[in-house]
N, C-alpha and C positions, 0 to 999 in steps of 0.2 A: 504495500500500500503506502503511496506516496504523494506529496505534494499534502495540500488540502484536504486529503481522502482523509488522513491519519485523525484529521479535525472528529473524527468516525470513533474512533477509536479510547480507552478510557484513559490510558496514559497519551492522548494525543498529543498535548499543548509540551509534553517534555520529549517527544522522541521528535516532534520539528524544531527545538530550541537546540537538538543536540545535531541535528542534520544541517542546519546552518549553524554553527560553531565546527565542527568536522570543515564545512564547505569552505568558511574562510578563512581556518587553517592550511588546506589543502591552495589554497588559491595562492595563499600569501608565499609559496614555496617554492624553488626554482627542482623539479619533480622529474626532468626527466633526466632519463639515463639513469636515474639514483633508484636504489633500493629501499623501499620501506618494508620493517618489521611490523606485521600487525600481532603484538607477543598477548595471546588468550585468544582468538584469533573467528572463533563462533564460526558462523556460516559467511562469517567476511563481508557483513550490512554494505559498507562504504569505498569495499574495494573500486567502485571505477570510480569517486570522486578523485580517485590518485592516478590508476591508470592511464583515465584520458587526457591525462595528462604527460603520460609518459614513464611514469611510471614503473620501477620493477615490484612488484607485491608482494611479498613470502607473508603466508598466514603460519602461526606457528600455538599451538595445543596441547593440551593433556591427551584428549580423545580426539571421537570425530577423525578427518580424512583434512587434516589441512596438509600445507606442505611439509611442512616441520612438525616432527613428533615430539613433545615434549618429556624427556623423563620419569617418572616415580617418583625420583627426587628432586626435579627440577629442574635438571640438569638440559639446559639448551644449545643443541651440539649447532655451534655457530664459532667461528672463528672472533675474537677480541677483536674491537672498533672494524667490523667488518661494512656493517651498516649506516645510512645516512641518517635518518630517523624511525624513530618506534612512534607505534603510537596504541594509543590501550585502551577498549571502549569499555566505561561501566565494565573491569574488570580488579580494581582492585580493592572490590569490599567483599569478594569472592576467595582473597587470598589468605593463606593462613598464613607465612610467613611474609610480608608485606618491604621486610629489610632486603629479603633475597630475590625478590621481586625485581624489587627496584635493582638490586646491587647486576644484575643478570641484563637487567635495560643497558645499563651505564656502560657494564662490560662489554657487550657488542656493538656499542654506537661510536661511532667518529668522532676525534676531537674538533668541537664545533658543530656535533649533529643535534637534531634538535627532536623532542618530543614531545607528544600532543598525548595527554590524561585527559579523562574525563572515568568521575566517581558522585558518588551521592551524599550530598550534606544531610536529606531529610528524606526521606524515602520509606513503606514499609518492607514488613521480612522480607526476603523473598530468595528462597537457596538455589544455588545451581554450584555442585550439590548442599551447600551450604549460601552461610549471609552472616559472616564476620565484624563487619563494622560502617560507621561513620563518620565522616567528618565535617569541624569546622572549618572554615576557611584560615584561621591560624593555623589548622590542626595539618591541617593539609600542605601549608607553604613550608613550618616546619616537617615534615615528615621528608619531602624532594627534596629540601637544603640539606637536613641530614643525610641522604642517600648520594651526595655531591654532586647534584644539579642547581643551575638557576634561573631562579623564575624569572620568566619575561613578559607572561600577560597570565591570570588570573579571573575568568571568567565567572559569573553566577547566572543559569540559567533556571528560570523558573520559580522567581519567589514567592510567599506566602500565600499572596491574590491566584498563585495559582496552582498553587499543588494541595492547597489545602481541601480547594474541591473534589479535584483531581483523584482523593485518597474514598468516598462515598461511591464513587465509579469503579475503583480496582478492585471493591470489597461487593459490592451488586454482581461484576462480573466474574468472580471468586464462587460466589452461591449462585448464578444461572450456568456457571460452564457452559457447555454449548453452545445455550441459546442464547449467551450473550449480545448478538448480530440486535436483540433487537433495542435494546437499550441506543444503539449507535444515534437517531436522531435525540435522544437528550442528551450525549456523551457531545455531537456536535454544539448544541445549544449553550453546553456550561462551559465549555472547551474555550466555546467567543468567547463569553462574559468577561470567563477568569484569563484568556490572554489581554483582552483591552484593557481588565484594573490595574493588573501586572505591567501595564507600563508606565502609570501614572505613581505609581506605586516606588515611594522613595528612596535612591541607592539605597544607600545607608540601611535601610531593611533588605532590601533586597540580595545587595549584595553579603550580607551577613546572613540572610537563611535561605538559604536557595535551594532547589532538590536535588540536584545537582551544580558542580560545580565544574571547569574545563580551564586545564593546566595546559601553560607552551614553556616548555623550560627546557635547556640547553647544557653540553656536556663542555664546559671548560675546557677541563686538563683531565 
């Protein structure tokens, strides 16, 4: 489901905000003939945003059919400083050993390379296979800086006016199961109203109480 069609989903506003942030990051980089590693790739939903601009996109994960299979101990069979960019989309909250995950990302990233990482500030429990963490703005900055990255930009996606209405919609979706599409018109109306209110929410509130934080960092040395 693409574009405004996302608005018919319970979490559509968050999904649209994340796509916009990923597109902004990809469009701001020189990607031709560069290697982008998706660390914890899943189905690689944002791959086309990078490959369409000439990047070599490589997915790594613990299971499924990624390009690179991560070992049970978290070992990633890639050489040091072998990729130009690392991307991590809604993975960090599911990682048990966060410092080890970030250390691996930094190890394979070339000096001067960049990483885009998104994770939750506020969100319901969603195991895959489990769900460990939530971050504040300050906490995510410290976590990334202690891992050896320099923060370039931290964007807050979906403030309280946006995520508070989404939570009842997500609960209804869980209750209805396969019948959740009956909620599509309600989802659209709630998301549209929530999105409008989110636009006028003061930045001081939105930026410190976001559903998703999108960080852009670099490896200097």
